[in-house]
C-alpha positions, 0 to 999 in steps of 0.5 A: 517289346521287340529286340530292337526296342530293348537294345534302344532301351539300354542306353537310356538305362545307362544314363539313369544307372545312378537312380535305378536300384539293381541296375546291372540286374535289370540290364542283364534281364533286358539282354536275356530278353533280347537273347530269348527273342532272337533265339525264337527267330531261329525256330521260325526259319528267320536265321538270316535276321537272327544272325543280324540281331545277335550282332546288333545285340553285341554292339548294344552291349559294347556301348554299355559298360557293366560287369558282364559286358565282355562275357555277354558280348562274346556270347552273342558272337558265339551264337552268331557263329553257331547260327552261321555254321548250322543254319546258313547253307547258301554260299552267297549269304554265308559270304555276306554274313561273314562280312557282317560278322567281321565288320561288327567285330572290327567295331567292338571295343569291349572285347579283350585280346584273348576273346578277340583272338578266338573270334578272329580265328573263328572267322578265318576258319569259317572263311576257309570252309566255304564251299565255293573257291571264289567265295573262300577267297573273298571271305579270307580277304574279308577276314584278313582285316581282323589281323592288321587292325590295331587293338590299342591306340598307337603310342606317340601317334599324331594327326597329320593334316 
């Protein structure tokens, strides 16, 4: 079973949660399998793919409400940032990777305000540490999107049409 097959299995498990004994334990085992599989890619010099898969796993967790959802989604983002800082050296890929991290973070619904704040700050920090000034500017512009996105629906908002 591959990581992507395992993440596709999670919604199926969610739909059958009432009929599966120890449902949360089995979901956590699938997520642990995904984590182990992606971590092995780092050792195989496939860091760019591993980063994308860490973010893919975070998205899969976001779509699946369960007890450890927030902590596990945060863990996958933490792994993506660690990988970004330790393994990705080409500035052009760093900018693309940061854009991917920011866009994934913008889509996340399960993160609470505190975890979102920490990840948002980390995006800004890594953006400011890119080697080339033009890449720093672009990365800061991308990371700035995390500061004006509403985390909750606006009160009394209406659709204008």
